[in-house]
C-alpha positions as CSV (number, residue, x, y, z in Angstrom):
1,M,-76.1,24.9,22.5
2,S,-79.4,24.5,21.8
3,N,-78.7,21.1,19.0
4,K,-76.0,19.6,21.4
5,I,-79.5,19.6,23.9
6,T,-81.8,18.0,21.4
7,Q,-79.3,15.7,21.1
8,L,-78.3,14.8,24.7
9,K,-82.8,14.4,25.3
10,L,-83.0,12.3,22.2
11,V,-80.3,9.6,23.5
12,T,-81.3,9.8,27.0
13,Q,-85.3,9.0,25.6
14,L,-84.1,6.3,23.3
15,S,-81.4,4.1,24.5
16,S,-81.5,2.5,28.7
17,C,-78.7,2.0,30.6
18,E,-76.1,-0.8,29.7
19,S,-75.8,-1.3,33.1
20,I,-79.5,-1.8,33.5
21,Q,-79.8,-4.2,31.2
22,Q,-76.9,-6.7,31.9
23,G,-78.1,-6.8,36.0
24,L,-81.5,-7.7,34.7
25,A,-80.1,-10.5,32.1
26,S,-78.0,-11.6,34.7
27,F,-80.7,-11.9,37.0
28,I,-83.2,-13.8,34.6
29,E,-80.1,-15.8,33.1
30,G,-79.2,-17.0,36.9
31,G,-83.1,-18.2,37.1
32,H,-83.5,-15.5,39.8
33,Y,-86.7,-14.4,38.0
34,R,-88.3,-17.6,38.0
35,R,-87.2,-18.3,41.7
36,Y,-89.2,-15.1,42.5
37,L,-92.2,-16.0,40.5
38,N,-92.4,-19.3,42.1
39,K,-92.6,-17.9,45.4
40,H,-94.8,-15.4,44.8
41,V,-97.4,-17.7,43.1
42,Y,-97.0,-20.6,46.5
43,A,-98.1,-17.1,48.0
44,I,-100.9,-16.1,46.2
45,K,-102.1,-19.8,46.2
46,Q,-101.7,-20.1,50.2
47,Q,-103.9,-16.7,50.7
48,Q,-106.4,-17.7,47.8
49,Q,-106.9,-20.8,50.1
50,Q,-107.1,-19.0,53.3
51,L,-109.9,-16.8,52.4
52,I,-111.8,-20.3,50.6
53,N,-111.6,-21.2,54.1
54,F,-112.5,-18.3,55.9
55,L,-115.2,-18.1,53.7
56,Q,-116.5,-21.4,54.0
57,S,-116.4,-21.8,57.9
58,H,-118.2,-18.3,57.8
59,W,-121.3,-18.3,55.6
60,P,-121.5,-21.6,53.6
61,E,-125.2,-21.0,52.8
62,E,-125.0,-17.4,52.3
63,I,-122.3,-17.0,49.3
64,R,-121.3,-19.0,46.4
65,F,-118.0,-18.3,45.4
66,T,-115.6,-19.4,42.2
67,Q,-112.3,-21.0,42.7
68,A,-109.7,-19.3,40.0
69,H,-107.2,-21.7,38.8
70,G,-104.7,-18.5,38.5
71,G,-105.0,-14.7,38.7
72,I,-105.3,-12.5,42.3
73,S,-109.1,-12.4,42.9
74,M,-112.3,-14.8,43.0
75,W,-116.1,-13.8,42.2
76,V,-118.8,-14.0,44.9
77,E,-122.4,-14.2,44.1
78,L,-124.8,-13.0,47.2
79,D,-128.6,-13.4,47.2
80,E,-130.2,-12.0,44.1
81,S,-132.0,-8.9,46.8
82,I,-128.4,-7.7,47.6
83,D,-127.0,-5.1,45.2
84,T,-123.9,-4.4,46.4
85,Q,-123.3,-1.1,43.9
86,K,-125.7,0.6,46.8
87,S,-123.9,-0.7,49.6
88,Y,-120.4,0.3,47.8
89,N,-120.5,4.0,49.7
90,E,-121.2,2.9,53.2
91,I,-119.0,0.0,53.1
92,L,-115.8,2.6,52.3
93,Q,-116.9,5.0,55.0
94,Q,-115.6,1.9,56.9
95,G,-112.8,1.8,55.3
96,I,-112.7,-1.1,53.1
97,V,-113.2,-1.4,49.4
98,M,-114.8,-3.6,47.7
99,T,-115.6,-4.1,43.5
100,P,-119.6,-4.2,43.2
101,G,-120.1,-7.1,40.5
102,S,-122.2,-4.4,38.2
103,L,-118.5,-2.5,37.1
104,F,-118.0,-6.0,34.9
105,S,-121.5,-5.5,32.9
106,A,-122.2,-2.5,30.5
107,S,-126.0,-4.4,31.2
108,G,-125.6,-4.1,34.6
109,Q,-125.7,-7.6,35.4
110,Y,-124.1,-8.7,38.2
111,K,-125.6,-6.8,41.1
112,N,-125.3,-9.1,43.5
113,F,-121.8,-10.0,42.6
114,L,-118.4,-8.6,44.3
115,R,-114.7,-9.3,43.7
116,L,-112.5,-10.4,46.5
117,S,-108.8,-10.1,46.1
118,Y,-106.6,-12.5,47.7
119,I,-103.2,-10.7,46.6
120,H,-102.8,-9.6,50.1
121,P,-101.9,-11.5,52.8
122,F,-104.5,-13.2,55.5
123,T,-103.8,-11.3,58.3
124,K,-106.2,-10.7,61.1
125,K,-107.4,-6.9,60.0
126,R,-108.2,-8.2,56.8
127,E,-110.6,-11.0,58.6
128,V,-112.4,-8.4,60.6
129,A,-112.6,-6.0,56.9
130,I,-114.4,-8.7,55.1
131,K,-116.6,-9.8,58.5
132,K,-117.8,-6.4,58.2
133,L,-118.2,-6.2,54.6
134,F,-120.5,-9.4,54.7
135,C,-122.5,-8.4,57.8
136,T,-123.2,-4.8,55.8
137,L,-124.0,-6.4,52.8
138,F,-126.0,-9.2,54.6
139,A,-128.1,-6.3,56.7
140,K,-129.1,-5.0,53.1
141,K,-131.0,-8.2,52.3
142,P,-134.9,-7.9,53.2
143,Q,-135.8,-10.2,55.8
144,T,-138.6,-12.6,54.9
145,V,-141.9,-12.4,57.6
146,S,-143.4,-15.5,58.7
147,R,-146.8,-15.9,59.1
148,I,-148.1,-17.6,62.2
């Protein structure tokens, strides 16, 4: 009995279900996978452009960003006085997830950078979250005092 259980376990771990393999092969051969990819690439490009348009219309002077030719996110550069890592917890408490740029540097560079994803549809909820994100970050920027 023990040998039979061991053999069955080995067979199920080393082999795949033939019907699933045939179904996937048919899906790919029929061009469905290519159509699926094209549809999602188009949607991601649209979402990227919506995010770019939004950023340009609200903060054209305060931020700079990359316009990636692939991927699902962009780099956003803020004033050097803004440390996105220091604002992370406050922003997270508002229900907004951001990725501070310093996470991508072993030497602590890119403190004034963050990555914004455009993998999700650009909805009103996302628009509000991005506005909150930048309002919080810009509130951390030291104000200069002008003398009269």
